[in-house]
C-alpha positions as a Markdown table, in Angstrom:
| # | Residue | x | y | z |
|---|---|---|---|---|
| 1 | Met | -8.5 | 4.2 | -12.4 |
| 2 | Asn | -9.5 | 7.6 | -11.0 |
| 3 | Asp | -8.0 | 9.5 | -8.1 |
| 4 | Gln | -10.5 | 8.1 | -5.6 |
| 5 | Asp | -9.7 | 4.5 | -6.6 |
| 6 | Arg | -6.0 | 5.3 | -6.2 |
| 7 | Asp | -6.5 | 6.8 | -2.8 |
| 8 | Gln | -8.6 | 3.8 | -1.7 |
| 9 | Leu | -5.9 | 1.4 | -2.9 |
| 10 | Arg | -3.1 | 3.3 | -1.2 |
| 11 | Lys | -5.1 | 3.5 | 2.0 |
| 12 | Thr | -5.7 | -0.3 | 1.9 |
| 13 | Ile | -2.0 | -0.9 | 1.4 |
| 14 | Leu | -1.0 | 1.4 | 4.2 |
| 15 | Glu | -3.5 | -0.1 | 6.6 |
| 16 | Leu | -2.4 | -3.6 | 5.9 |
| 17 | Ile | 1.2 | -2.6 | 6.6 |
| 18 | Lys | 0.2 | -0.8 | 9.8 |
| 19 | Arg | -1.7 | -3.9 | 11.0 |
| 20 | Gly | 1.5 | -6.0 | 10.7 |
| 21 | His | 1.2 | -7.5 | 7.2 |
| 22 | Val | 4.7 | -6.5 | 6.3 |
| 23 | Arg | 5.8 | -9.1 | 3.7 |
| 24 | Phe | 5.2 | -7.9 | 0.1 |
| 25 | Thr | 3.4 | -11.1 | -1.0 |
| 26 | Ala | 1.1 | -11.0 | 2.0 |
| 27 | Ile | 0.2 | -7.4 | 1.3 |
| 28 | Glu | -0.4 | -8.0 | -2.4 |
| 29 | Lys | -2.6 | -11.1 | -1.8 |
| 30 | Arg | -4.7 | -9.4 | 0.8 |
| 31 | Cys | -5.0 | -6.2 | -1.2 |
| 32 | Val | -6.0 | -8.0 | -4.5 |
| 33 | Ala | -8.4 | -10.2 | -2.6 |
| 34 | Ser | -10.2 | -7.2 | -1.0 |
| 35 | Cys | -13.5 | -6.1 | -2.4 |
| 36 | Leu | -11.9 | -3.3 | -4.5 |
| 37 | Pro | -12.9 | -4.1 | -8.1 |
| 38 | Phe | -9.9 | -2.2 | -9.5 |
| 39 | Ala | -7.3 | -3.9 | -7.3 |
| 40 | Thr | -5.2 | -6.2 | -9.5 |
| 41 | Ser | -1.6 | -7.3 | -9.2 |
| 42 | His | -0.7 | -4.7 | -11.8 |
| 43 | Thr | -2.4 | -1.7 | -10.1 |
| 44 | Phe | -1.2 | -2.9 | -6.7 |
| 45 | Arg | 2.5 | -3.1 | -7.8 |
| 46 | His | 2.2 | 0.3 | -9.6 |
| 47 | Gln | 0.9 | 2.0 | -6.5 |
| 48 | Phe | 3.2 | 0.2 | -4.1 |
| 49 | Tyr | 6.5 | 0.6 | -5.9 |
| 50 | Gly | 5.8 | 3.6 | -8.1 |
| 51 | Tyr | 4.1 | 5.7 | -5.6 |
| 52 | Leu | 4.3 | 4.6 | -1.9 |
| 53 | Leu | 7.8 | 3.3 | -2.0 |
| 54 | Gly | 9.0 | 5.8 | -4.5 |
| 55 | Gln | 7.7 | 8.8 | -2.5 |
| 56 | Gly | 9.0 | 7.5 | 0.9 |
| 57 | Tyr | 5.6 | 6.5 | 2.4 |
| 58 | Val | 6.8 | 2.9 | 2.8 |
| 59 | Ala | 10.4 | 1.8 | 3.5 |
| 60 | Arg | 12.0 | -1.5 | 2.8 |
| 61 | Val | 13.3 | -3.1 | 6.0 |
| 62 | Thr | 14.8 | -6.2 | 4.6 |
| 63 | Arg | 14.2 | -8.3 | 1.4 |
| 64 | Gly | 10.4 | -8.5 | 0.9 |
| 65 | Val | 9.6 | -6.8 | 4.3 |
| 66 | Tyr | 8.2 | -3.3 | 4.4 |
| 67 | Ala | 7.2 | -0.8 | 7.1 |
| 68 | Leu | 5.4 | 2.5 | 7.2 |
| 69 | Thr | 7.5 | 5.6 | 7.5 |
| 70 | Glu | 6.4 | 8.7 | 9.5 |
| 71 | Lys | 5.4 | 10.2 | 6.2 |
| 72 | Gly | 3.3 | 7.1 | 5.5 |
| 73 | Glu | 1.5 | 7.5 | 8.8 |
| 74 | Gln | 0.6 | 11.1 | 7.9 |
| 75 | Leu | -0.7 | 10.0 | 4.5 |
| 76 | Leu | -2.8 | 7.3 | 6.1 |
| 77 | Leu | -4.4 | 9.9 | 8.5 |
| 78 | Leu | -5.1 | 12.2 | 5.5 |
| 79 | Leu | -6.8 | 9.3 | 3.6 |
| 80 | Thr | -9.0 | 8.3 | 6.5 |
């Protein structure tokens, strides 16, 4: 996976959360079902937990429920 693929996957995840798909399983299913050929459960989880959550772009609200942080909003603007 190259940098453009990672950015596209991150953008898709952030957009889904912004649109109100806040439960982890819903985000994962929609992201993997998207037309991104490199979007698998493994790549999704790596980007979600390893990057977006780990760097503070996404915050856990309650168990299985996530929201964008201010930092995540800014990243989404940069990726658009």
